[in-house]
N, C-alpha and C positions, 0 to 999 in steps of 0.2 A: 301834388308841388310844383308849383310854377317857379322858378327861381326868379332871381333881378330880370325886370321885365320896365320898358321905358317907353310909355310914361302911358298908355292904354290901353287897354286890354276889353275883347267879348272872346269870351272861352264857350266853346262849345262839345257834347258829347253825343254822336248820332247825329247831329244836329241838332241838337234841343241844351238851351243856354242854361249855362251852369255857374256863372259868377262872371263878372264885369269889375274892374278899374279904373280910378281916375285918374294915379300918382305912380310916382315909378316906385319898384320895392318888390317884393317876391310875395305870391297869390295865393293859401289854399282853400281850395274847393270841393267840397264833399258832394260823391257821385252816389243818387239813388239805388238800389240794385236792379229797380222798373227801368232804370233805362238802359240798360246795356244786353247786350245780345251775346247768352252765356252759348259757348262753346262757336259762337259764330268772331267774327272779324268785328271791330269796333273800334270805329274814328275822332280822335278828337284833334280838333280843331282851334287853334289860337290865331283870334286878326288881333291884331298888332299897329295903333298908331302911335308915332312916336314923333314927337317935337327935335330932335334930333337926329336927324340919318344915319341909319349904317349901327345903332343900336339894337333897338330893336330885345330880341330876347339873351338873356346873359345865359349859362352853364345850362346842365340839363334836367328837363322831368321830373319827376320823381310819383312814383303812384303806389300808394300803401290800403291792403287789406284790412279791414275790421269783422270780428265777431257779431257787431250789434247789424241785423238786418231789419231794415224797415219790411211790413207786408202792405204798408200803403202805397196804392196805383196813384201817381203821378203827384208825390210829396208837397213836391214845389209851384206846384201849377204850371208849368214851365208848356203843357200843350193843350191849351186851348181852341178849344172844334164846338163854339165858337166860345162856349166856354170852358173851365178846364175839363179836358178828359176823367171821367171816371168820378167826376163829383157833379151833384143835379142838386141845382140853387131850389130857395122854397122862400114865400115872399112875394112881393110887388116888382115889378122889373127896378124903381127906385130902389129898394132896401137892399138889392144884392148886382153888383157887381165886379168884371176884371180889372182891376188895375194894372198898370201897363207902362209905369215907370220907373224906370231903373232905381232913379234915387231914392226912391220908394218904398221897396222890396226890400226884405232880411237879405237872401242868396235870389241871384240866376234873375232873372228879367223880366219875372212875374208874385205875382200874389193875388189874394182876394181882400175884396170889401167890404162891408158892408156901413150900409148907412141907413136907417129905421126912423124916417125922419119926422113919424107922430112919436108922442111922447103918453098914447093913450092907453091904456090898460091892457095888454095884450098882444102891443105891436110888437113885432121881430120879425127878424130875418138870417135866416140860415142855409147854412148850403151842407151839404151832408155825403159820406162817400159812397164808392161804390163797398160793396158788403166785403167782409174780408173772416173767412172761415178761420171760427178756432173751435177748439175741446174743453169741454167741463172741467175742471180742476185746476187749466192754467195763467199763469198769473202774467197781465202783460203789463205794459207799462204804455199811454199816449203822452205825447208830448207834440205842441206848437207854439212858435213865435205869435205873441199878438206885442203892435202897436197901437199907441188912439192918439184920438187928436178930440179936445174939450166932448169926452163922452160924460150921460148923464142917467144909463142906467145900466144893465148889470152885461158883462161880458164873461162866454163859457166856452171851456170847450168839454163836449160831454161822451159818452159813448155808451150805447145802448145796445145792450143783448137781444138779441131773437131766437122763435125756435124755427124747429121745419117747416110750420104753417106760416112764417112771417109775423109772426104775436112774438110784442116785444115783454121780455119778463126779466129785464134787468135795466140800472142804467146807473151811473159814474160821470162825476164830474167837477172838474177842476175847482177851484175858490172863486166864488164869484167875484170877487176883489180885482183880478186881470181888467184888465183894461180901466178901472173906475175913475184915473183923473190923464193927462197927457202927460202918457210918457214913449220910449225908444223902443224899441225891439226888448221884449223882456220872455223869458220864455217860463211854458204854464207846465204841470203835469198831470198825470194821472193814473195811478197806481188800483190797479183793482184784478178780485181772483175769477174768473169765468164762472158763472154758476151755471147751477143741473142744468140740461134742458137745455143751450144754449148751441147752435148751430152753425150762427154769425154774428159779426157784429159790425153798428156802423159809427165810426165819427161826425160827431154836429159841429157845428163851427159858430156861436151864434151872438147873435146881437141883439136885446130885449130893453122897448121900452127903452130906447137910445136916439138922441138926437142929435150926437155928434157922430164920428168916423169912425171905425178901427176897423185893424187890417189884422189877413194871416197869411203865417207865412215856412214854412218846413215843417209840414206836421207828420209823425211817425207811432206809426203803434209795433213796441216790437214786446218776444216774449221774455220777460225776467229768464 
């Protein structure tokens, strides 16, 4: 929690953007565990631009630890290289891209945008996460925030389960109604029990048969 701040800020942890604001007031930013150096030094940096010189930050910065830990690496897509680290694009170049405007994102400075320009059956663009190791019987919750502009197709958050040979043995997905109409950021959820034989899972962010644009941000997978 950053106290009263005047007027604009760009905030980073260990050089990774976690949020920005464009008006006076308090800031509350979440820091994914994968952005932290455990047992080592961590650096919080706040760049402030103030309309009224001499004000800047008023009060003390506070930190709060939570029990909910996401197992997703780079969940807010803040480390592009040239695509977000630990995420792999699939589809043609025109279907997947990294959106880099802070005014568009849910938090931080980056999010993923998908725009499948063709509406023929089977056309889709998607991002898949790095592998996430799980045990059979685990109860998991996958979340992501979704924003849509003039969508015409299906927008989905999926989690796929894979065995030791890389064969997909199961799948769960959030409601296909995600991003069905133009909307601001909303949260989609997937809950599932990890099936027998699972060694790891992947998260898929999907735009299918969609001539509009959808964005995803702040993806998480946690154990219930």
